[in-house]
ZAPATI-546914 format. One record per residue: residue number from 1; x, y, z of N, C-alpha, C, O in turn; residue in one letter. Coordinates in steps of 0.2 Angstrom, whole numbers, plus 5000, padded with zeros to 4 digits. Atoms other than C-alpha are relative to their C-alpha. Last residue first. Example, Ala and Ser with C-alpha at 12.3 -4.5 7.8 and 13.67 -1.06 7.14 Angstrom:
# residues 2
> 2	4996	4994	4999	5068	4995	5036	4996	5005	5003	4999	5011	5004	S
> 1	5004	4994	5000	5062	4978	5039	5004	5006	5000	5009	5005	5003	A
# end
This chain:
# residues 168
> 168	5003	5001	4993	5810	5472	5680	5000	5007	5004	4998	5007	5009	P
> 167	4996	5001	4995	5814	5478	5662	4997	4999	5007	4991	5002	5008	Q
> 166	5004	5000	4994	5804	5478	5646	5005	4997	5005	5007	4992	5005	V
> 165	4998	5005	4995	5815	5482	5631	4996	5001	5006	4996	5006	5009	R
> 164	4999	4997	4993	5807	5492	5617	5001	4994	5005	4998	4989	5004	V
> 163	4999	5005	4994	5809	5488	5599	5001	5003	5006	5005	5008	5007	T
> 162	4995	4999	4995	5801	5500	5586	5001	4994	5004	4996	4990	5005	R
> 161	4998	5005	4995	5790	5498	5571	5006	5002	5004	5010	5005	5001	A
> 160	4993	4999	4998	5782	5512	5560	5001	4995	5006	4997	4995	5011	V
> 159	4998	5003	4994	5766	5509	5550	5007	5001	5001	5012	5001	4997	S
> 158	4993	4999	4999	5757	5519	5536	5002	4997	5007	4998	4998	5012	A
> 157	4997	5001	4994	5740	5514	5530	5007	5001	5000	5011	4999	4995	V
> 156	4993	5001	5000	5729	5519	5516	5003	5000	5007	5001	5004	5011	N
> 155	4997	5007	4998	5711	5516	5520	5007	4999	4999	5009	4993	5000	G
> 154	5001	5004	5006	5703	5531	5510	5003	4993	5002	5002	4988	4997	A
> 153	5007	5002	5001	5699	5539	5527	4999	4996	4993	4994	4994	4992	R
> 152	5004	4994	5002	5718	5539	5532	4993	4998	4998	4991	4992	4998	D
> 151	5005	5001	5005	5725	5526	5543	4997	5006	4998	4994	5010	5002	V
> 150	5005	4994	5001	5740	5528	5555	4996	4998	4993	4999	4996	4989	A
> 149	5002	4999	5007	5750	5514	5562	4995	5005	5000	4991	5007	5005	S
> 148	5005	4995	5001	5761	5512	5577	4998	5001	4993	5002	5001	4989	V
> 147	5002	4998	5007	5770	5495	5579	4995	5006	5001	4989	5004	5003	V
> 146	5005	4995	5000	5779	5490	5595	4999	5002	4993	5004	5004	4989	I
> 145	5000	4996	5007	5790	5475	5595	4993	5004	5001	4988	5001	5001	R
> 144	5006	5001	5003	5794	5468	5613	5000	5005	4994	5003	5010	4993	V
> 143	5001	4995	5006	5811	5464	5620	4993	4999	4998	4990	4993	4997	A
> 142	4996	5001	5006	5813	5455	5637	4997	5006	4995	4994	5010	4997	G
> 141	4993	4998	5000	5801	5453	5652	5003	4999	4993	5000	4996	4988	R
> 140	4997	5000	5007	5782	5452	5654	5007	5002	5001	5009	5007	5005	L
> 139	4996	5006	5001	5775	5446	5671	5004	5000	4993	5008	4996	4992	A
> 138	4995	5002	4995	5770	5463	5678	5004	4994	4998	5010	4993	5000	A
> 137	5002	5005	4995	5760	5468	5662	5006	4998	5005	5012	4998	5002	P
> 136	4995	5006	5001	5766	5484	5654	4998	4995	5005	4998	4997	5011	V
> 135	4998	5002	4993	5751	5497	5654	5004	4993	4999	5001	4988	4997	H
> 134	5001	5007	4998	5750	5504	5636	5003	4998	5007	5009	5000	5008	W
> 133	4997	5003	4994	5748	5522	5630	4998	4992	5001	4993	4990	4999	R
> 132	5003	5006	4998	5746	5531	5614	5003	4997	5006	5009	4997	5006	L
> 131	4997	5005	4996	5751	5548	5609	4996	4995	5002	4989	4995	5002	S
> 130	4993	5000	5001	5748	5562	5597	5004	4995	5004	5010	4995	5004	T
> 129	4996	5003	4994	5730	5560	5594	5007	5001	4998	5009	5000	4992	A
> 128	4993	4998	5000	5722	5571	5580	5004	4998	5006	5008	5002	5009	P
> 127	4996	4995	5001	5715	5558	5574	4997	5007	5003	4991	5007	5002	W
> 126	5001	4996	5006	5705	5545	5582	5005	5006	5000	5007	5008	5005	P
> 125	5003	4993	4999	5713	5534	5595	4999	5003	4994	5002	5003	4989	A
> 124	5001	4996	5007	5719	5516	5596	4997	5007	5002	4994	5007	5008	S
> 123	5002	4993	4999	5727	5505	5610	4998	5003	4993	5002	5001	4988	A
> 122	5001	4998	4992	5732	5487	5613	4997	5007	5001	4995	5008	5006	V
> 121	5002	4993	5000	5732	5479	5595	4998	5001	5008	4994	4998	5010	R
> 120	5007	5000	4997	5741	5462	5596	4999	5008	5001	5002	5011	5005	R
> 119	5005	5002	5005	5756	5459	5584	4993	5001	5003	4988	4999	4999	G
> 118	4999	5006	5002	5770	5460	5597	4994	4997	4996	4992	4991	4997	D
> 117	4995	5002	4997	5762	5476	5604	5001	4992	4998	4996	4988	4999	I
> 116	5000	5008	4999	5751	5485	5593	5006	4998	5003	5012	5001	5002	A
> 115	4994	5003	4997	5747	5504	5594	4999	4992	5001	4994	4990	5004	L
> 114	5000	5006	4996	5734	5512	5583	5007	4998	5002	5012	4999	4999	A
> 113	4994	5003	4999	5730	5529	5574	5000	4994	5005	4995	4994	5009	C
> 112	4999	5003	4993	5714	5535	5567	5007	4998	5000	5011	4997	4995	A
> 111	5006	5002	4997	5707	5545	5552	5001	4998	5007	4997	5000	5012	E
> 110	4999	5006	4996	5721	5554	5545	4994	4999	5004	4991	5004	5007	V
> 109	5002	4999	4993	5714	5567	5532	5002	4993	5003	5000	4988	5001	L
> 108	5008	4999	4999	5718	5571	5514	4999	5001	5008	4998	5007	5010	D
> 107	5002	4995	5006	5737	5573	5509	4992	5002	5001	4990	5007	4998	N
> 106	5002	5003	5006	5741	5565	5526	4998	5005	4995	4997	5011	4997	D
> 105	5003	4996	5005	5749	5568	5542	4998	4997	4994	5001	4991	4993	A
> 104	5002	5003	5006	5754	5558	5558	4997	5006	4996	4993	5010	4998	A
> 103	5004	4995	5004	5764	5563	5573	4998	4997	4993	5002	4993	4990	T
> 102	5000	5000	5007	5769	5551	5586	4997	5006	4997	4993	5010	5000	F
> 101	5002	4994	5003	5772	5548	5605	5001	5000	4992	5006	4997	4990	R
> 100	4997	5000	5006	5773	5531	5613	4997	5007	4997	4991	5007	4996	V
> 99	5003	4994	5004	5769	5531	5631	5004	5001	4994	5010	5002	4994	V
> 98	4996	4999	5006	5773	5514	5640	4996	5006	4996	4990	5005	4994	L
> 97	5003	4998	5006	5765	5514	5657	5004	5002	4995	5008	5007	4996	T
> 96	5000	4993	5002	5773	5505	5671	4996	5001	4994	4994	4996	4991	R
> 95	5005	4996	4996	5770	5488	5679	4999	5007	4999	4995	5011	5002	G
> 94	5006	5004	5000	5786	5481	5671	4995	5004	5005	4998	5007	5010	V
> 93	5001	5004	4994	5798	5495	5668	4994	4996	5000	4989	4999	4998	G
> 92	5005	4998	4995	5801	5503	5651	5000	4994	5005	5001	4989	5004	V
> 91	5001	5005	4995	5816	5503	5639	4994	5003	5004	4993	5009	5004	A
> 90	4997	5006	5002	5821	5511	5622	4998	4995	5005	4999	4989	5004	R
> 89	4994	5001	4996	5808	5525	5624	5003	4993	4998	5000	4989	4996	P
> 88	5001	5005	4994	5797	5528	5610	5006	4999	5004	5011	4999	5001	A
> 87	4995	5000	4994	5796	5542	5597	4998	4995	5005	4992	4996	5008	T
> 86	5002	5003	4993	5786	5539	5581	5006	5001	5004	5012	5000	5002	V
> 85	4993	5000	4996	5785	5548	5564	4998	4998	5007	4994	5001	5010	S
> 84	5000	5002	4993	5771	5544	5552	5007	5001	5003	5012	4998	5000	L
> 83	4993	5000	4998	5767	5550	5534	4999	4999	5008	4995	5002	5011	T
> 82	4998	4995	4996	5749	5545	5528	5008	5000	5002	5011	4994	5001	P
> 81	5000	5002	4993	5748	5533	5513	5002	5006	5005	5006	5011	5002	A
> 80	4994	4998	4996	5745	5541	5496	4999	4998	5008	4994	5001	5011	I
> 79	4996	5006	5000	5732	5532	5485	5006	5001	5004	5011	4997	5004	T
> 78	4995	4999	4995	5718	5545	5487	5004	4993	5000	5001	4989	5003	D
> 77	4998	5006	4998	5706	5548	5472	5005	5001	5006	5008	5007	5006	I
> 76	4995	4999	4994	5695	5562	5467	5002	4993	5002	4998	4988	5004	G
> 75	5001	5005	4995	5686	5560	5450	5006	5000	5005	5012	5000	5003	H
> 74	4994	5002	4997	5684	5574	5437	4998	4995	5006	4993	4995	5008	G
> 73	5000	5006	4996	5672	5580	5424	5006	4999	5004	5012	5000	5001	R
> 72	4994	5001	4996	5668	5597	5416	4999	4993	5004	4994	4993	5007	L
> 71	5001	5004	4994	5655	5600	5403	5007	4999	5003	5012	4998	4999	P
> 70	4995	5006	5000	5659	5615	5391	4999	4996	5006	5000	4998	5012	I
> 69	5001	5004	4994	5645	5628	5387	5004	4994	5000	5003	4990	4995	H
> 68	4999	5008	5001	5650	5640	5373	5000	4997	5007	5003	5000	5012	V
> 67	4999	5003	4993	5644	5658	5371	5000	4993	5000	4995	4990	4997	V
> 66	5003	5006	4998	5646	5666	5354	5002	4998	5007	5007	5000	5010	R
> 65	5007	4999	4998	5650	5684	5350	4996	4994	5002	4990	4994	5005	S
> 64	5003	4995	5004	5669	5682	5350	4993	5002	5002	4992	5004	5008	G
> 63	4995	5000	5005	5672	5666	5360	4997	5005	4994	4992	5003	4991	I
> 62	5002	4996	5006	5664	5668	5376	5005	5000	4995	5011	5002	4997	R
> 61	4995	4995	5003	5666	5654	5388	4997	5004	4995	4991	5002	4992	L
> 60	5003	4995	5005	5655	5645	5401	5005	5005	4997	5008	5008	5001	V
> 59	4996	4994	5002	5663	5630	5410	4996	5004	4995	4994	5001	4990	L
> 58	5001	4996	5006	5651	5618	5418	5004	5006	4999	5004	5010	5004	R
> 57	5001	4993	5000	5653	5605	5432	4999	5003	4993	4998	4999	4988	G
> 56	5002	4998	5006	5654	5587	5437	4999	5008	5000	4997	5010	5006	T
> 55	5003	4993	5000	5662	5579	5452	4999	5002	4992	5003	5000	4988	D
> 54	5000	4998	5007	5665	5560	5454	4996	5007	5000	4990	5007	5001	T
> 53	5006	4996	5003	5668	5557	5473	5002	5001	4992	5007	5002	4990	D
> 52	5006	5004	5002	5679	5543	5478	4995	5004	4997	4990	5001	4994	G
> 51	4999	5006	5004	5691	5553	5488	4994	4996	4998	4989	4995	5002	P
> 50	5001	5006	4997	5684	5570	5493	5002	4994	4996	5001	4994	4990	E
> 49	5000	5000	4992	5689	5587	5490	4999	4994	5003	5002	4993	5009	Y
> 48	5005	5004	4996	5695	5586	5472	5000	5001	5007	5006	5002	5010	P
> 47	4997	5002	4994	5705	5601	5464	4994	4996	5004	4990	4999	5007	E
> 46	5004	5005	4996	5701	5603	5446	5004	4998	5006	5009	4995	5006	Y
> 45	4997	5004	4995	5709	5618	5436	4994	4995	5004	4988	4997	5004	A
> 44	5006	5003	4996	5704	5626	5419	5004	4995	5006	5008	4991	5004	V
> 43	4997	5005	4996	5717	5638	5411	4994	4997	5004	4991	5001	5008	V
> 42	5004	5001	4994	5709	5647	5396	5003	4994	5004	5004	4989	5002	V
> 41	5007	5002	5000	5721	5653	5383	4996	5000	5006	4998	5004	5011	G
> 40	5000	5006	5004	5740	5655	5382	4993	4997	4999	4992	4992	4995	R
> 39	4997	4998	5007	5740	5673	5388	5000	4994	4995	5000	4995	4989	S
> 38	4993	4999	5000	5728	5668	5402	5003	5002	4993	4999	5002	4989	S
> 37	4997	4998	5006	5710	5668	5407	5007	5001	5000	5010	5003	5006	D
> 36	4997	4993	5001	5705	5659	5422	5003	5001	4993	5005	4996	4990	A
> 35	4998	4998	5007	5695	5644	5427	5003	5007	5000	5000	5011	5004	A
> 34	4999	4993	5001	5690	5634	5443	5003	5002	4993	5005	4997	4990	S
> 33	4997	4998	5007	5683	5617	5447	5001	5008	5001	4997	5011	5004	F
> 32	4993	5001	5002	5682	5609	5464	5003	5003	4994	5009	5002	4992	G
> 31	4996	5001	4994	5663	5608	5466	5007	4998	4998	5008	4993	4994	V
> 30	4998	5007	4998	5655	5614	5450	5005	4999	5006	5009	5003	5006	G
> 29	5004	5003	4994	5652	5630	5441	5002	4993	5001	5004	4989	4997	A
> 28	4998	5007	4999	5663	5641	5430	4996	4998	5006	4996	5001	5011	V
> 27	5002	5003	4993	5658	5657	5423	5003	4993	5000	5004	4990	4994	S
> 26	5006	4997	4998	5661	5669	5408	4999	4998	5007	4997	5002	5012	V
> 25	5004	5004	4996	5679	5664	5404	4994	5005	5002	4995	5011	5004	V
> 24	5000	4996	4993	5686	5673	5389	4995	4996	5004	4990	4994	5002	R
> 23	5006	5000	4996	5690	5663	5373	5001	5004	5006	5007	5005	5009	A
> 22	5001	4993	4998	5705	5667	5361	4994	5001	5005	4991	5007	5005	P
> 21	5005	4997	5005	5709	5648	5361	4999	5008	5003	5002	5010	5008	S
> 20	4998	4995	5004	5721	5636	5368	4995	5003	4996	4993	5000	4991	P
> 19	5003	5000	5006	5712	5627	5382	5002	5005	4995	5000	5011	4996	L
> 18	5000	4993	5004	5724	5624	5395	4996	4999	4994	4998	4994	4990	T
> 17	5000	5001	5008	5721	5609	5407	5000	5007	4997	4996	5012	5000	R
> 16	5002	4994	5005	5726	5609	5425	5000	4998	4993	5003	4993	4991	L
> 15	4999	5002	5007	5725	5595	5438	4998	5006	4996	4993	5009	4998	A
> 14	5004	4998	5005	5726	5599	5457	5002	4998	4993	5008	4997	4992	A
> 13	4996	4997	5005	5733	5591	5473	4995	5003	4994	4989	5003	4995	S
> 12	4994	4996	4997	5726	5587	5490	5004	5003	4994	5009	5006	4996	G
> 11	5002	4995	4995	5715	5573	5484	5006	5004	5003	5011	5000	5004	V
> 10	4999	5001	4993	5724	5564	5469	4997	5006	5005	4997	5012	5003	Q
> 9	4995	4995	4998	5716	5566	5452	5000	4999	5008	4996	4998	5011	V
> 8	4999	5001	4993	5707	5553	5442	5006	5005	5002	5011	5005	4999	A
> 7	4998	5007	4998	5701	5558	5425	5001	5000	5008	4998	5004	5011	G
> 6	4993	5000	4997	5702	5577	5421	5002	4993	5002	5007	4992	5004	F
> 5	5000	5005	4995	5688	5576	5408	5007	5000	5003	5012	4998	5000	D
> 4	4994	5001	4997	5685	5592	5398	5000	4995	5006	4996	4996	5011	V
> 3	5000	5000	4993	5671	5591	5386	5007	5000	5003	5012	4997	4999	A
> 2	4994	4999	4996	5668	5595	5368	4999	5000	5007	4995	5003	5010	F
> 1	5000	4995	4995	5651	5589	5360	5007	5000	5004	5009	4994	5006	M
# end
């Protein structure tokens, strides 16, 4: 029995297969699957919606007077880390609040963002947050390393580091 197996496909993208034949599409069923007639045959597409899901479907074609049922399979994956852009002040005063602004985007979905100061997590927020805050302790002086990270629902992480000077 003939089947179309798309294998692993990135969430947020599509995989296409062309079945070169004089067939006409009767119907297509299954989450993420579509099909259309073209001058080169039947074009079948798979666009996964969820990472980790294995989707199945069925393509029904008419070839002359025959009707053919073709199983469809595909698996959604997400191996792409979010993109992250960070804006932070160069300096902040002791006893003040450091506000770090950022934008995070992903091919699927950013789940959460976090702020770490010198390796210690001090703030986090679910997406669609665009800023994180940290109250600078009065006894702190000198340069601190801040790291903003964004994680998508597949667990891919992007991080951006900056140095901020803490002043009296």
